[in-house]
C-alpha positions as CSV (number, residue, x, y, z in Angstrom):
1,X,40.5,-116.9,-182.8
2,X,40.5,-120.7,-182.8
3,X,44.3,-120.6,-183.4
4,X,45.3,-118.6,-180.3
5,X,42.3,-118.7,-177.7
6,X,42.8,-120.7,-174.6
7,X,45.6,-122.1,-172.5
8,X,48.6,-123.7,-174.0
9,X,47.7,-127.4,-175.3
10,X,44.0,-126.5,-175.4
11,X,42.1,-126.5,-178.8
12,X,39.2,-124.1,-179.4
13,X,36.4,-124.2,-181.9
14,X,33.9,-121.4,-182.2
15,X,30.3,-122.4,-182.2
16,X,28.9,-118.9,-182.2
17,X,30.5,-115.4,-182.6
18,X,28.4,-112.2,-183.2
19,X,30.5,-109.3,-182.1
20,X,28.0,-106.5,-181.6
21,X,26.4,-105.1,-178.5
22,X,23.8,-107.6,-177.5
23,X,25.4,-110.3,-179.6
24,X,26.8,-113.4,-178.1
25,X,29.6,-116.0,-178.4
26,X,30.0,-119.7,-177.4
27,X,33.3,-121.5,-177.7
28,X,34.1,-125.2,-177.4
29,X,37.4,-125.8,-175.6
30,X,39.1,-129.1,-175.4
31,X,41.8,-129.5,-172.8
32,X,44.7,-131.9,-173.6
33,X,43.3,-134.3,-171.0
34,X,39.7,-134.4,-170.0
35,X,36.5,-133.5,-171.3
36,X,35.5,-130.5,-173.5
37,X,33.5,-127.7,-172.1
38,X,32.1,-124.5,-173.3
39,X,32.5,-120.8,-172.7
40,X,29.7,-118.2,-173.5
41,X,28.5,-114.8,-173.0
42,X,27.1,-111.5,-174.4
43,X,29.0,-108.6,-175.7
44,X,28.4,-105.2,-173.6
45,X,30.6,-102.9,-175.5
46,X,32.2,-103.1,-179.0
47,X,34.5,-100.2,-180.0
48,X,36.6,-101.6,-182.8
49,X,40.4,-101.2,-182.3
50,X,39.8,-99.6,-178.8
51,X,37.7,-101.6,-176.3
52,X,35.7,-104.8,-176.1
53,X,33.6,-105.9,-173.0
54,X,31.6,-109.0,-172.6
55,X,30.2,-111.5,-169.9
56,X,32.0,-114.7,-169.4
57,X,30.5,-117.9,-168.0
58,X,31.5,-121.6,-168.1
59,X,29.2,-124.2,-169.3
60,X,28.7,-126.3,-167.2
61,X,29.7,-123.9,-164.3
62,X,32.0,-125.0,-161.5
63,X,30.3,-124.6,-158.2
64,X,32.8,-121.8,-157.3
65,X,32.1,-119.8,-160.4
66,X,30.0,-116.9,-161.2
67,X,29.6,-114.9,-164.4
68,X,32.2,-112.3,-164.7
69,X,32.7,-109.4,-167.1
70,X,35.8,-109.1,-169.2
71,X,37.0,-105.7,-170.4
72,X,39.9,-105.5,-173.0
73,X,41.3,-102.1,-173.9
74,X,43.6,-101.8,-176.8
75,X,46.2,-98.9,-177.3
76,X,48.7,-98.7,-180.3
77,X,52.0,-96.9,-180.1
78,X,53.8,-97.0,-183.6
79,X,55.1,-100.6,-183.9
80,X,53.7,-101.9,-180.6
81,X,50.3,-102.4,-179.1
82,X,49.1,-102.8,-175.6
83,X,46.2,-104.8,-174.2
84,X,44.8,-104.2,-170.8
85,X,42.5,-106.9,-169.4
86,X,40.2,-106.4,-166.6
87,X,38.1,-109.4,-165.4
88,X,35.9,-110.1,-162.5
89,X,34.5,-110.4,-159.9
90,X,35.5,-113.9,-158.7
91,X,33.9,-115.8,-156.0
92,X,37.2,-117.4,-154.9
93,X,41.0,-116.8,-155.2
94,X,41.4,-120.2,-156.8
95,X,39.0,-119.3,-159.6
96,X,40.8,-115.9,-160.1
97,X,44.2,-117.6,-160.3
98,X,42.7,-120.3,-163.0
99,X,41.5,-117.2,-165.1
100,X,44.8,-115.5,-164.5
101,X,46.8,-118.5,-165.9
102,X,44.4,-119.2,-168.9
103,X,44.5,-115.4,-169.9
104,X,48.4,-115.3,-169.7
105,X,48.7,-118.4,-171.9
106,X,46.0,-117.0,-174.3
107,X,47.7,-113.6,-174.6
108,X,51.0,-115.3,-175.2
109,X,49.4,-117.5,-177.9
110,X,47.8,-114.3,-179.5
111,X,51.4,-112.6,-179.6
112,X,52.9,-115.7,-181.5
113,X,50.0,-115.7,-183.9
114,X,50.5,-112.0,-184.7
115,X,54.3,-112.7,-185.0
116,X,53.8,-115.2,-187.6
């Protein structure tokens, strides 16, 4: 995960990762410019190769943030795969756009990592 998680230019280290219902995660993210921050949450659903759902919160939180829930659904079709992401709710449109941009970069980085 550390190779592909996060927006372009960010580095990520995994402080905790316990992928089971009730387990948690905590990642340290370092933007190219600025101070590091953490993401953390708990796993709500773990269905290998099918679905993953977890809470998502920033540490420290931005005043416009609230805890969200991310649900990733995976579907394979021969040589290709599809990932559907549902994430929310968001307190502001600006925070939704920030997540949208970050996830777009993250999924691009994942695709590049899998292509290698």
